[in-house]
MMTF fields as JSON, N, C-alpha, C and O atoms, coordinates in Angstrom:
{
  "mmtfVersion": "1.0.0",
  "mmtfProducer": "UNKNOWN",
  "numBonds": 279,
  "numAtoms": 280,
  "numGroups": 70,
  "numChains": 1,
  "numModels": 1,
  "chainsPerModel": [1],
  "groupsPerChain": [70],
  "chainIdList": ["A"],
  "bondAtomList": [4, 2, 8, 6, 12, 10, 16, 14, 20, 18, 24, 22, 28, 26, 32, 30, 36, 34, 40, 38, 44, 42, 48, 46, 52, 50, 56, 54, 60, 58, 64, 62, 68, 66, 72, 70, 76, 74, 80, 78, 84, 82, 88, 86, 92, 90, 96, 94, 100, 98, 104, 102, 108, 106, 112, 110, 116, 114, 120, 118, 124, 122, 128, 126, 132, 130, 136, 134, 140, 138, 144, 142, 148, 146, 152, 150, 156, 154, 160, 158, 164, 162, 168, 166, 172, 170, 176, 174, 180, 178, 184, 182, 188, 186, 192, 190, 196, 194, 200, 198, 204, 202, 208, 206, 212, 210, 216, 214, 220, 218, 224, 222, 228, 226, 232, 230, 236, 234, 240, 238, 244, 242, 248, 246, 252, 250, 256, 254, 260, 258, 264, 262, 268, 266, 272, 270, 276, 274],
  "bondOrderList": [1, 1, 1, 1, 1, 1, 1, 1, 1, 1, 1, 1, 1, 1, 1, 1, 1, 1, 1, 1, 1, 1, 1, 1, 1, 1, 1, 1, 1, 1, 1, 1, 1, 1, 1, 1, 1, 1, 1, 1, 1, 1, 1, 1, 1, 1, 1, 1, 1, 1, 1, 1, 1, 1, 1, 1, 1, 1, 1, 1, 1, 1, 1, 1, 1, 1, 1, 1, 1],
  "groupList": [{"groupName": "MET", "atomNameList": ["N", "CA", "C", "O"], "elementList": ["N", "C", "C", "O"], "formalChargeList": [0, 0, 0, 0], "bondAtomList": [1, 0, 2, 1, 3, 2], "bondOrderList": [1, 1, 2], "singleLetterCode": "M", "chemCompType": "L-PEPTIDE LINKING"}, {"groupName": "SER", "atomNameList": ["N", "CA", "C", "O"], "elementList": ["N", "C", "C", "O"], "formalChargeList": [0, 0, 0, 0], "bondAtomList": [1, 0, 2, 1, 3, 2], "bondOrderList": [1, 1, 2], "singleLetterCode": "S", "chemCompType": "L-PEPTIDE LINKING"}, {"groupName": "ASN", "atomNameList": ["N", "CA", "C", "O"], "elementList": ["N", "C", "C", "O"], "formalChargeList": [0, 0, 0, 0], "bondAtomList": [1, 0, 2, 1, 3, 2], "bondOrderList": [1, 1, 2], "singleLetterCode": "N", "chemCompType": "L-PEPTIDE LINKING"}, {"groupName": "LYS", "atomNameList": ["N", "CA", "C", "O"], "elementList": ["N", "C", "C", "O"], "formalChargeList": [0, 0, 0, 0], "bondAtomList": [1, 0, 2, 1, 3, 2], "bondOrderList": [1, 1, 2], "singleLetterCode": "K", "chemCompType": "L-PEPTIDE LINKING"}, {"groupName": "LEU", "atomNameList": ["N", "CA", "C", "O"], "elementList": ["N", "C", "C", "O"], "formalChargeList": [0, 0, 0, 0], "bondAtomList": [1, 0, 2, 1, 3, 2], "bondOrderList": [1, 1, 2], "singleLetterCode": "L", "chemCompType": "L-PEPTIDE LINKING"}, {"groupName": "GLU", "atomNameList": ["N", "CA", "C", "O"], "elementList": ["N", "C", "C", "O"], "formalChargeList": [0, 0, 0, 0], "bondAtomList": [1, 0, 2, 1, 3, 2], "bondOrderList": [1, 1, 2], "singleLetterCode": "E", "chemCompType": "L-PEPTIDE LINKING"}, {"groupName": "ARG", "atomNameList": ["N", "CA", "C", "O"], "elementList": ["N", "C", "C", "O"], "formalChargeList": [0, 0, 0, 0], "bondAtomList": [1, 0, 2, 1, 3, 2], "bondOrderList": [1, 1, 2], "singleLetterCode": "R", "chemCompType": "L-PEPTIDE LINKING"}, {"groupName": "ILE", "atomNameList": ["N", "CA", "C", "O"], "elementList": ["N", "C", "C", "O"], "formalChargeList": [0, 0, 0, 0], "bondAtomList": [1, 0, 2, 1, 3, 2], "bondOrderList": [1, 1, 2], "singleLetterCode": "I", "chemCompType": "L-PEPTIDE LINKING"}, {"groupName": "THR", "atomNameList": ["N", "CA", "C", "O"], "elementList": ["N", "C", "C", "O"], "formalChargeList": [0, 0, 0, 0], "bondAtomList": [1, 0, 2, 1, 3, 2], "bondOrderList": [1, 1, 2], "singleLetterCode": "T", "chemCompType": "L-PEPTIDE LINKING"}, {"groupName": "PRO", "atomNameList": ["N", "CA", "C", "O"], "elementList": ["N", "C", "C", "O"], "formalChargeList": [0, 0, 0, 0], "bondAtomList": [1, 0, 2, 1, 3, 2], "bondOrderList": [1, 1, 2], "singleLetterCode": "P", "chemCompType": "L-PEPTIDE LINKING"}, {"groupName": "CYS", "atomNameList": ["N", "CA", "C", "O"], "elementList": ["N", "C", "C", "O"], "formalChargeList": [0, 0, 0, 0], "bondAtomList": [1, 0, 2, 1, 3, 2], "bondOrderList": [1, 1, 2], "singleLetterCode": "C", "chemCompType": "L-PEPTIDE LINKING"}, {"groupName": "HIS", "atomNameList": ["N", "CA", "C", "O"], "elementList": ["N", "C", "C", "O"], "formalChargeList": [0, 0, 0, 0], "bondAtomList": [1, 0, 2, 1, 3, 2], "bondOrderList": [1, 1, 2], "singleLetterCode": "H", "chemCompType": "L-PEPTIDE LINKING"}, {"groupName": "GLY", "atomNameList": ["N", "CA", "C", "O"], "elementList": ["N", "C", "C", "O"], "formalChargeList": [0, 0, 0, 0], "bondAtomList": [1, 0, 2, 1, 3, 2], "bondOrderList": [1, 1, 2], "singleLetterCode": "G", "chemCompType": "PEPTIDE LINKING"}, {"groupName": "TYR", "atomNameList": ["N", "CA", "C", "O"], "elementList": ["N", "C", "C", "O"], "formalChargeList": [0, 0, 0, 0], "bondAtomList": [1, 0, 2, 1, 3, 2], "bondOrderList": [1, 1, 2], "singleLetterCode": "Y", "chemCompType": "L-PEPTIDE LINKING"}, {"groupName": "VAL", "atomNameList": ["N", "CA", "C", "O"], "elementList": ["N", "C", "C", "O"], "formalChargeList": [0, 0, 0, 0], "bondAtomList": [1, 0, 2, 1, 3, 2], "bondOrderList": [1, 1, 2], "singleLetterCode": "V", "chemCompType": "L-PEPTIDE LINKING"}, {"groupName": "PHE", "atomNameList": ["N", "CA", "C", "O"], "elementList": ["N", "C", "C", "O"], "formalChargeList": [0, 0, 0, 0], "bondAtomList": [1, 0, 2, 1, 3, 2], "bondOrderList": [1, 1, 2], "singleLetterCode": "F", "chemCompType": "L-PEPTIDE LINKING"}, {"groupName": "ASP", "atomNameList": ["N", "CA", "C", "O"], "elementList": ["N", "C", "C", "O"], "formalChargeList": [0, 0, 0, 0], "bondAtomList": [1, 0, 2, 1, 3, 2], "bondOrderList": [1, 1, 2], "singleLetterCode": "D", "chemCompType": "L-PEPTIDE LINKING"}, {"groupName": "ALA", "atomNameList": ["N", "CA", "C", "O"], "elementList": ["N", "C", "C", "O"], "formalChargeList": [0, 0, 0, 0], "bondAtomList": [1, 0, 2, 1, 3, 2], "bondOrderList": [1, 1, 2], "singleLetterCode": "A", "chemCompType": "L-PEPTIDE LINKING"}, {"groupName": "GLN", "atomNameList": ["N", "CA", "C", "O"], "elementList": ["N", "C", "C", "O"], "formalChargeList": [0, 0, 0, 0], "bondAtomList": [1, 0, 2, 1, 3, 2], "bondOrderList": [1, 1, 2], "singleLetterCode": "Q", "chemCompType": "L-PEPTIDE LINKING"}],
  "groupTypeList": [0, 1, 2, 3, 3, 4, 4, 5, 6, 7, 8, 7, 2, 9, 2, 7, 10, 11, 12, 3, 9, 10, 4, 6, 12, 4, 6, 13, 9, 14, 5, 15, 7, 4, 5, 4, 4, 1, 1, 12, 0, 8, 7, 5, 5, 7, 4, 5, 16, 13, 16, 16, 4, 5, 6, 16, 16, 7, 4, 17, 17, 4, 18, 15, 17, 8, 7, 14, 11, 18],
  "groupIdList": [1, 2, 3, 4, 5, 6, 7, 8, 9, 10, 11, 12, 13, 14, 15, 16, 17, 18, 19, 20, 21, 22, 23, 24, 25, 26, 27, 28, 29, 30, 31, 32, 33, 34, 35, 36, 37, 38, 39, 40, 41, 42, 43, 44, 45, 46, 47, 48, 49, 50, 51, 52, 53, 54, 55, 56, 57, 58, 59, 60, 61, 62, 63, 64, 65, 66, 67, 68, 69, 70],
  "secStructList": [7, 7, 2, 2, 2, 2, 4, 4, 4, 3, 3, 3, 7, 1, 1, 1, 6, 6, 6, 7, 3, 3, 3, 6, 6, 3, 3, 3, 3, 2, 2, 2, 2, 2, 2, 2, 2, 6, 6, 6, 7, 7, 2, 2, 2, 2, 2, 2, 2, 7, 6, 6, 7, 7, 2, 2, 2, 2, 2, 2, 2, 2, 2, 2, 2, 2, 2, 2, 6, 7],
  "xCoordList": [-10.283, -8.977, -8.249, -8.278, -7.655, -7.062, -5.635, -4.936, -5.561, -4.18, -2.905, -2.084, -2.936, -1.35, -1.569, -0.601, -2.38, -2.687, -2.527, -2.099, -2.92, -3.095, -1.472, -0.841, -0.925, 0.739, 1.568, 2.762, 0.979, 1.773, 1.844, 2.829, 0.886, 0.739, 1.813, 1.904, 2.612, 3.71, 4.985, 5.278, 5.958, 7.121, 8.121, 7.999, 9.214, 10.584, 11.359, 11.808, 11.521, 13.155, 13.691, 13.08, 15.174, 16.013, 16.272, 17.036, 15.524, 15.425, 14.465, 14.571, 13.504, 12.058, 11.886, 11.697, 11.999, 11.617, 12.778, 12.632, 13.987, 14.736, 14.856, 15.642, 13.823, 13.858, 12.884, 12.965, 11.989, 11.053, 9.904, 9.847, 8.936, 7.931, 6.796, 6.424, 6.45, 5.895, 4.501, 4.421, 3.473, 2.541, 2.766, 2.919, 2.769, 2.762, 3.982, 3.926, 5.027, 6.08, 5.949, 6.958, 4.818, 4.477, 5.174, 5.376, 5.457, 6.067, 5.083, 5.032, 4.128, 3.597, 3.939, 3.48, 5.143, 5.312, 4.058, 2.97, 4.224, 2.998, 2.962, 1.93, 4.19, 4.253, 3.243, 2.615, 3.342, 2.642, 1.217, 0.493, 0.626, -0.801, -1.098, -2.23, -0.281, -0.827, -1.069, -2.055, -0.062, 0.004, -1.429, -2.133, -1.652, -2.93, -4.259, -5.252, -4.201, -5.324, -5.467, -6.554, -4.139, -3.948, -4.256, -4.153, -4.54, -4.803, -6.175, -6.607, -7.031, -8.23, -8.864, -10.085, -8.151, -8.619, -9.42, -9.371, -10.208, -10.948, -10.572, -10.215, -10.771, -10.453, -10.744, -10.07, -11.95, -12.477, -12.077, -12.592, -11.348, -11.03, -9.604, -9.116, -8.855, -7.419, -7.643, -6.877, -8.794, -8.936, -9.115, -8.67, -9.94, -10.441, -9.109, -8.978, -8.237, -7.233, -5.834, -4.903, -5.791, -4.903, -5.232, -5.285, -5.412, -6.416, -5.672, -6.341, -4.243, -3.694, -3.472, -2.631, -4.26, -4.161, -5.505, -6.298, -5.835, -6.734, -7.092, -6.186, -8.396, -8.836, -8.049, -7.797, -7.55, -6.823, -5.547, -4.723, -5.218, -3.616, -3.825, -2.989, -4.927, -4.974, -5.003, -4.291, -5.943, -6.076, -4.503, -4.121, -3.853, -2.666, -1.612, -0.816, -1.709, -0.936, -1.156, -0.261, -2.777, -2.883, -2.601, -2.411, -2.615, -1.792, -0.931, -0.69, 0.204, 1.59, 1.811, 2.634, 1.16, 1.54, 1.178, 1.898, 0.033, -0.106, 0.943, 1.153, 1.624, 2.325, 3.667, 4.288, 4.127, 5.447, 5.484, 6.584, 4.274, 4.644, 3.748, 2.873, 4.238, 3.703, 4.677, 4.183],
  "yCoordList": [-8.222, -8.404, -9.58, -9.734, -10.363, -11.799, -11.164, -10.18, -12.028, -11.459, -11.102, -10.22, -11.98, -11.819, -10.91, -10.186, -10.292, -8.901, -7.674, -6.558, -8.074, -6.732, -6.784, -5.742, -7.972, -7.544, -7.233, -6.988, -7.222, -6.503, -4.929, -4.233, -4.494, -3.179, -2.555, -1.328, -3.347, -3.551, -3.42, -4.318, -2.252, -2.175, -1.641, -0.766, -2.319, -1.745, -1.224, -1.802, -0.041, 0.529, 1.098, 1.54, 0.975, 1.541, 3.101, 3.771, 3.686, 5.256, 5.75, 6.943, 5.135, 5.318, 4.984, 3.887, 6.076, 5.555, 4.599, 3.895, 4.812, 4.127, 2.451, 1.66, 2.224, 0.788, 0.2, -1.025, 0.744, 0.32, -0.328, 0.239, -1.358, -1.782, -0.36, 0.209, -0.047, 0.977, 0.657, -0.441, 1.767, 1.199, 2.011, 3.232, 1.247, 1.62, 2.606, 3.345, 2.403, 3.526, 4.698, 5.371, 4.954, 6.066, 6.083, 5.052, 7.277, 7.756, 7.515, 8.311, 6.182, 5.646, 4.207, 3.253, 4.251, 3.199, 2.21, 2.716, 0.983, 0.103, 0.173, -0.183, 0.682, 0.736, 2.017, 2.168, 2.648, 4.28, 3.786, 4.333, 3.051, 2.546, 1.944, 2.162, 0.97, 0.269, 1.029, 0.842, 1.875, 2.835, 3.85, 4.06, 4.343, 4.874, 4.044, 4.593, 2.598, 1.849, 1.769, 1.989, 1.38, 0.716, 2.205, 2.231, 2.955, 4.424, 4.71, 5.55, 3.962, 3.966, 4.438, 4.355, 4.874, 5.327, 4.414, 3.208, 4.986, 3.864, 4.273, 5.382, 2.852, 3.14, 4.293, 4.822, 4.438, 5.474, 6.799, 7.745, 7.045, 8.468, 8.755, 9.842, 7.096, 7.515, 7.866, 8.628, 7.184, 7.825, 9.125, 9.62, 9.771, 11.204, 11.924, 13.067, 11.407, 12.405, 12.165, 12.967, 11.212, 10.982, 10.483, 9.321, 11.432, 11.58, 10.311, 9.415, 10.423, 9.395, 7.767, 7.001, 7.544, 6.054, 5.59, 6.451, 4.341, 3.545, 2.381, 1.761, 1.956, 1.353, 0.104, -0.404, -0.6, -1.861, -1.606, -2.52, -0.298, -0.074, -0.184, -0.806, 0.388, -0.283, -1.898, -2.366, -2.855, -3.65, -4.56, -5.374, -4.147, -4.627, -4.395, -5.284, -3.453, -3.314, -4.257, -4.749, -4.554, -5.203, -6.817, -7.683, -7.025, -8.408, -8.647, -9.626, -7.572, -7.501, -7.856, -8.745, -7.256, -7.343, -9.002, -9.763, -9.155, -10.848, -11.743, -12.8, -11.716, -12.193, -12.376, -13.438, -10.969, -10.741, -11.188, -11.354, -11.458, -11.531, -13.07, -13.319, -13.796, -14.984, -16.333, -17.453],
  "zCoordList": [-7.91, -8.191, -7.667, -6.446, -8.33, -7.49, -6.54, -6.784, -5.545, -4.821, -5.577, -5.326, -6.544, -7.345, -7.863, -7.63, -8.59, -9.266, -8.257, -8.551, -7.124, -6.004, -5.601, -5.424, -5.487, -5.288, -6.364, -6.192, -7.574, -8.712, -8.08, -8.328, -7.365, -7.406, -6.356, -6.305, -5.535, -4.861, -5.551, -6.34, -5.35, -5.87, -5.039, -4.181, -5.418, -4.659, -5.599, -6.589, -5.249, -6.211, -4.95, -3.977, -5.213, -4.222, -4.566, -3.871, -5.784, -5.748, -4.997, -4.713, -4.573, -4.088, -2.351, -1.826, -1.816, -0.257, 0.494, 1.493, -0.328, 0.217, -0.023, 0.499, -0.97, -1.355, -0.576, -0.487, 0.008, 0.979, 0.129, -0.962, 0.261, -0.663, -0.665, 0.361, -1.852, -1.733, -2.912, -3.462, -3.178, -4.121, -5.302, -5.335, -6.201, -7.601, -8.181, -9.164, -7.33, -8.215, -7.056, -6.843, -6.341, -5.938, -4.375, -3.734, -3.954, -2.63, -1.472, -0.534, -1.544, -0.308, -0.182, -0.811, 1.074, 1.602, 2.02, 2.297, 2.05, 2.459, 3.95, 4.518, 4.781, 5.997, 6.509, 7.557, 5.609, 5.859, 5.668, 6.5, 4.971, 4.678, 5.596, 6.028, 6.279, 7.192, 8.587, 9.299, 8.853, 9.948, 9.888, 10.875, 8.691, 8.668, 8.981, 9.458, 8.66, 8.789, 10.208, 10.742, 11.041, 12.105, 13.458, 14.684, 12.712, 13.547, 13.61, 14.399, 12.7, 12.956, 11.488, 11.358, 10.513, 9.184, 8.657, 8.902, 7.891, 6.844, 5.425, 5.027, 4.582, 3.584, 2.521, 1.637, 2.963, 2.442, 2.935, 2.338, 3.805, 4.26, 3.756, 3.448, 3.739, 3.271, 1.515, 0.925, 0.84, -0.318, -0.746, -1.782, 0.295, 0.365, 0.618, 0.181, 1.209, 1.784, 0.786, 0.862, 0.027, -1.092, -2.448, -2.849, -2.981, -4.404, -5.379, -5.895, -5.508, -6.102, -5.67, -6.141, -4.862, -4.464, -4.968, -5.348, -5.009, -5.102, -4.346, -3.788, -4.235, -3.315, -3.489, -2.396, -4.566, -4.888, -4.463, -4.442, -4.06, -3.462, -2.009, -1.354, -1.384, 0.134, 0.381, 1.269, -0.518, -0.478, -0.5, 0.341, -1.636, -2.041, -0.504, -0.199, 0.13, 1.095, 2.168, 2.854, 2.311, 3.425, 3.061, 3.915, 1.678, 1.222, 1.497, 2.203, 0.903, 1.13, 2.632, 2.853, 3.733, 5.027, 5.61, 6.256, 5.189, 5.818, 4.835, 5.43, 3.649, 3.251, 3.864, 3.91, 4.431, 4.799, 6.084, 6.612, 6.808, 8.277, 8.512, 9.341, 7.631, 7.76, 8.486, 8.61]
}
């Protein structure tokens, strides 16, 4: 999936998680996914624990982080 398509998975809605960037309008802030990864969880472990997430959601969170911190 292209970087542009990945970033389309990131949504910002003031009514969801106080307007923090989230994945596909779900209540999973990008920040939360990054915290899971930085704690040592693998993508596969995250997907096992959170059934409604997809691999591309995790990749989108990583892509978003690289753009925000440039």
